[in-house]
Structures are given as structure tokens and as C-alpha cells.
N, C-alpha and C positions, 0 to 999 in steps of 0.2 A: 504494500500500500504506500501511496505517496503522502498520506495524511501525516502531519507533524514534521515532514521533511521539506515539502514544497508548499508554496501558497496557492498553486494551481497548475494545471496542465492543459495543453491544447486538447480539445475533445475529439480524439480519433474515433472513439466508439460511436459517438453521435454521427460523425461524418459517414461511417460505414452504413449506419441504419438509414440515414437520409438518402444515400445513394440507392440502397436496396429498395426503399419505399418509393422514391420519386423517379429516379433515373432508370432502374432496372425492372421495376414491378415484381420484385422477388418476394416481398412481404406485403400483407394487406394493412389497412388502417388499424384494425384491432391489435395486430402484432406490434405495429409501431407504437401505438399508444401504451401497450403494456411495457415495452422497452423504455419509453420515455418516463413513465411513472416510476419504474424501479431505478432508472439511471439518475434522475433528479433527486430521488430520496436517499440514494446511497451516500452521497457526499454532503457534508455540512454546507450551509448556505454561504459561508464566507470562503469556501474553497473555489477558486476561480476555474471555470471551464469554458474558455473562449471557443466559440463554434466557428467552423469554416467548411466550405464546400470543396475547396481544392487548394493545392499548394505547389511548390516548386519541385517536389519529389514524386508527383503522381500525375496521371492523366487529368486534364482539366474537366470540370463538370460538363461543360458544353460539348466536349469531345465525346464523353461516354454516353451522352444522350443524343448523339448523332446530330448535333446542331440545333436541337429543338429548344428554342428560347422559352417556350411555354413551360417546359419542365424546370428550366433554370429559375424562372420566376416563381413557380410553386415552391421550390426548395428555399429560395431566398425569403419568400413570405413567411414560411414556417420558421426559418432560422431567426428572423428578426422579431418574432414573437416569443422567443425563448428567454429564460431569465439571464443567461450569461452573455457577455459581450460578443457580438458578431464580428468576425474578421473577414475582410474582402481581399482576396488575392488579386494583385494588380491585373487589370484588364478584364476580369470576370464581369465587371459592371458595364463594360462597353462591348461585350461579345467576342473577346479574344479567345480563340481556340488553338488548334495546332494542326499540323499537316500529316503527322503519322502517330501511331501508337508509341508509347514509351518503350515497349518491349519488342525486341526482334524475335523471330521464330526460334532462334537458338537460346533464348532466355536472357541475352545481354540487353542492356538498357541504354537508351539515348535520352539523357535527362534534358538536353537542350530543347526538346519538343515542347515541354511545358514552361519554357523560359524564353519564349519568343519576344521580340521587341513590342512595346506598347503600340496600340492603335491610336491614331490621332485624327482630329478634324473629321472630314467626311467619311473616313473609314470606320468611325465609331458607330455603334448601334444607338442612335439617339433616343429611341423609345425605351430601350432597356436601361439606359443611363437615367432617364427621367423616372423610371420606376424605382430604381435604387435610391434616387434622391428623395422620393416620396417615403420610402421605407425608413430612411434615416431620419427624416423630419418627424415622422410619427413616433418613432422610438424615443426620440428626444422629448417630444411633447407629452408623452404618456408613460413615463418610466415606471410608474407604480403597477401598471397592468401586467408587465412582463414578469413581475415577481409574484403575481397573484395566483391563487389556486386555479388549476386547470381541471375542468370537468367535462368528460366526453358527452356530447349530445347525440350524435349519430355516427356510427362506425360501420359502414356498409362495405362488405368485401368486394363489391364491384369497383371500389376506389373512392368512396365518399368519406371524408374525414371532417367532422364538424365538432368543435369544442368551444366551451365557454371559458373566458379569461376573467376570473374574479367575479363571475356572475354579472358582469357588466358589458363586456365586449364578446363578439362571436367571430371565430375563425372558421372559414368554410373552404375546403379544398375538394376539387373533383378530379381525381387522377384517372378516371375511367374514360373510355373512348366514346361515351354517350353523354348527351346533355341531361342534366338533372335539375329538377325544381324542388326546393326545400322551403319549409316555413321559417320565417325569421321574425323575431319580435318587432312590433311596430315602433318601438322607442329607440331602435338603432338604425343607423344609416351607413351606407358604404363609404368607408374612409379611404380605402385603396383597393384596387382590383387589378388582377394580372393582365386582363384583356378587356377591351371595350364591350365585348359581347356579354359580359356579366352585367345583368340588369335586375332592377327591383321593381315589382308591381304589387303594391300593397304589402301583404304579408308573405308574398312569394319572392324568393330569390332564385333566379335562373343562372345556372353555372354550365356553360358549354364544356365540351371535353377539354381536359387539361387546363383548367382555370381555377382561380380561387379569389377570395375577397376577405378583407377584415372589416367588420362592422363595429362601429362605436356608437355610444349614445348620441342622439341628435344634438345635445347641448355642447358636445366637444367639437373642437375644430377638426375639419376633415380636409383631405387633399384631393379626393376623387371628384 
């Protein structure tokens, strides 16, 4: 155990599960929620577990999900609603990927693939960058929510993951290939959405495939 020896560690276990859940479809919402509950309860609250989606020693998240920015946005939305500080590896926020896998067929590795030069100006994914900026602004504005109790509302094995944050906010992710409509409290509004196709009609929240949204009380400032 690292307890008593270090103040914290990068959260590699969470990275593995986020990739298994969002990038690879290897586990369902219920399995991810069970992992997250046990994982967050294992360490004391003052033990830092900065979260990340990729780094310089592994294939980038956008590469492993075949360039699908919808999956990257889902993972980032989930990452930014967790208690510990989120870490963004340079370029992930503007769509930087790679040309080849890190591993050759013979098992050797080419680490430079995940360390490509930064994208600048027109080469950046402006929509993805704007989404990340919204996530950062929301996290700064509502810091108490990320430390609040998380309670699952709906965990559908088709890929629907809906949870309450402190009984006040609602996080809804649809990892499935189908559109889903769920009920949402009338006193919350969409603060951030991964795609414009996520819409609200009264108590109904429509989530197209591979989309998600964070809903906050209408009295709170929103970015969507």
C-alpha cells in the first residue's frame, strides 16, 4: 500500500476501467459503477488520485477508440465529475492522436507515437477544445458537487449510465449504439452536453448514441 508513504498516486486503475467502459465496451455500466464505488472508498479522502485518460507511455485515448471524439468526450465528462483532480495530457483536448500503435508485432515499442508535436491553429479540433473549456469552467464553479455522494439512478447494460451527484446534479451517459430517452427532474437543466443532439423536452432527456450530459439545478450557472 502507498498509504502513509505517499500523498497520492496517478490513478492507473481508474484509467484502465475508463478505457474498458468507454473506449472498448468491455464492461457495462453496473460493473463500472461497482468498481468506482469500491475504488473511491478504498483510499482516504485526503489521498490524492489524479485521473487521466492517456499519457506519454501509452496509446492515446483517441487512438484506441479509432478517432471517435464522441467516446473521448464521454470519458472526459465522466473524468471531470470525479472527486480527484483531472489531468489532461497535452493535445488530448484538441484531438491529437498518433499514426501507429505503440507496439510493433514483435513486442518492441515506439514511444514517440504518443509524443507527437502539438497541434496548432486550424489543425486543432475547435469543438473538442470548447468542450474541454466548458468542463473546466464547470468544475471550477461547482467544486462541492464532485466531492458529493454518488448514487446510481439507472445502470442499463445496453450502455446507459445515469447517476446523481449529491442529490443535486445528474450525470447521464449513453454508451450504446441506440438513442435513449430518460426522465430527468424538472428542476435541473443541461449544463454541458457532449453533442448538440442531446436535447431536453420537459421531463424527457434525449441522448443519441455515444453522448452524455451533466444537468445542474436551474439556479446554477450553466454553459450549454
